[in-house]
N, C-alpha and C positions, 0 to 999 in steps of 0.2 A: 125343343119344347114339344110336349105331347100333343098329338092330334088324333088320339085314339080313345075310344070309350073303354078299351080293355087295359087294365093296369097290371095284370099278372098273366103273362102269355107263356105257354109251353109249346115248343116246337120239337118234334121228333120225327123219325122215319128211317128209311133205308140208309145204311152206311154209304157215304159218297153222294148222297142226294142234295147236299147243300144245307143241312140242318144247322151246323155251327156258323157257316157263312151268313145265312139269313138271320140267325139269332143275334150275332154281333152287329150286323148292319141295322136290323130293326131296333135294337136297343139304342144304338148311336143315334138313329133318326128320331126316336121318341125321347131321348134323354133319360132312358131307364138304365138301371143296373143290368148287367148281363152275367149269367152264370151258366156253366157248361157241366153236364153230369160227369164227363170224363175226369174233371178235376176233383170229383168226390169219389168216383169209383176206383180210380187208380192212385198210387203214390206217384204223382207226376214229377216230383223233384229227383227221382232216380236217374242215374246216368243212362241206363237203358230203359226207355219208357215202356209202359204198358206190360210190365212183367209182374208187378205185385199189386194185388187188389186189396182195397180196404174191406173190412167186414161190413155187412149191410148196416148194422147199428151205428158204426162210426160214420159212414156216409150220411145217414139220416141226421145225426147230430150236427155235422159240419154244414150240411145244406140248410137245416132248420135255422142255425145261427145266422147264416147269410141272408136267407129269405126274410127272416124277422127284422133284419137291420135295414131293409129297403122297402119303401112303400110301393114302388113300381119296378117291375123287373121282367126280363125275358129269360127263360130257362130253356137251353137247348140240350138235346141229347135224350137218350132213352133212360127211363127209370122204372120201366115195367118190371114188376116182380120184387123190387126192393124199395121203391119209393111211392107205393100206392097211398101212403099216409098223406102225401102232398096233394092228391087229387082235389080235395075240397077247396084248395087255395086258388085253383085255376079259374080265370075268367074266360079264357079261350085256349083251345089246343089245336095246333096245326100239324097235320101229318104230310110229310113230303116223300115222294117216291119217284124214281127214274129207272129206266131199264138197266139191267146188270152191266152190259158192256160200257154204257156211259158212266156208270158209277165206278167201275174198276179203273177206267181210264182216268177219271178225276182223282181217285185215290193215288194212283201211280204218280200223277203230276204233283199232287200235294205233298206226298212223302218224299219225292225227289227234291222238291224245293225246300222242304223242311229239314231234311237230314243229309241230302246229297246222294247222288246216284251210286257212289261207291259203297255207302253204308248199307243200302238195301239190296245191292247186287249180290250174287253168289260169292261167299267168302266174307262179306261185310258183317259187321257186328249186329246189324238189325235185320239181316236177310231172313232168318227163320221167323221172327215176329211179323215181318212184313208179309211173307208168303202165307202164313197162317191167317192173317187179317184179310188178305185178298181172297183166299179160298172161302173164308166165312162170309165175306161181303157178297161174293158171287153166288153163294148158296142161300142167301137170305130169302129169296122169293119162294124157295121150295123146301127149306128146312122145316122139320116138324118137331124135333126133339129139343129145340132151343127156344127160350122165351123171346129171344130177339129174332124172330122170323116174321115175315110179312103177315101170315095168317094170325099168329098169336097177337101181334101188335094191333092189327085191325080189329080183332075181337075186343081187346082192351080199349081201343079208341071208341068203338061203337057203344060201349057201356058208360062212357063219361057223362057226367051230369051237366056239363057246361056247353057253351057254344063250341062247335068243332068245324074244321075246314080241312078238306083233303085236296092236295095239289099234286098232280102227277104229270105235269108238263114242264119242260125246261124253260122257264121264263127268266129274263134278266132280273137281278136282285132288286132293282128299283121297282119293277112291276110287281114282284112278289111282296115287297113292303106295302105297296098300295092295296094289293089284294087282302093282305092280312089285317090292315087297320080299318077296313070297311066293316060295317055292321052286317 
């Protein structure tokens, strides 16, 4: 049951900082629907994930359909650049960030658990995708030519018209939930 004044919460931030983990846990805690932008950005049913992107209009159509079908929701993941049309729907937006070494270690553990060490290791069918993602995640704090950089996302975050919260410390998920649902 909901114990939050916020009914439409968006969580985004640095890759590997716990955005999806917090989004799922918060939605479960509040009894809200949960949506993740990766499920709209990518054709996730492909055998080799994160290879084919949907075009931005298709992403917006699918996400609009799902958000319209739920009164209360948590949306995790970045939509900067393709999903600005959804900004007026947000009651609260939370930005998560952790230092790059911590994030890349979390990504390695997650991808190993998800796909198996042999698939992401050299010679594995996901090795190239995994290495590209890790390199991009490590460069997030300093990249300037990509919309998914710390500077660009913080600029987007600063312009939001709703309540915002920036969390840059590694708290347990339970504590993060309590922090987010407070006014």
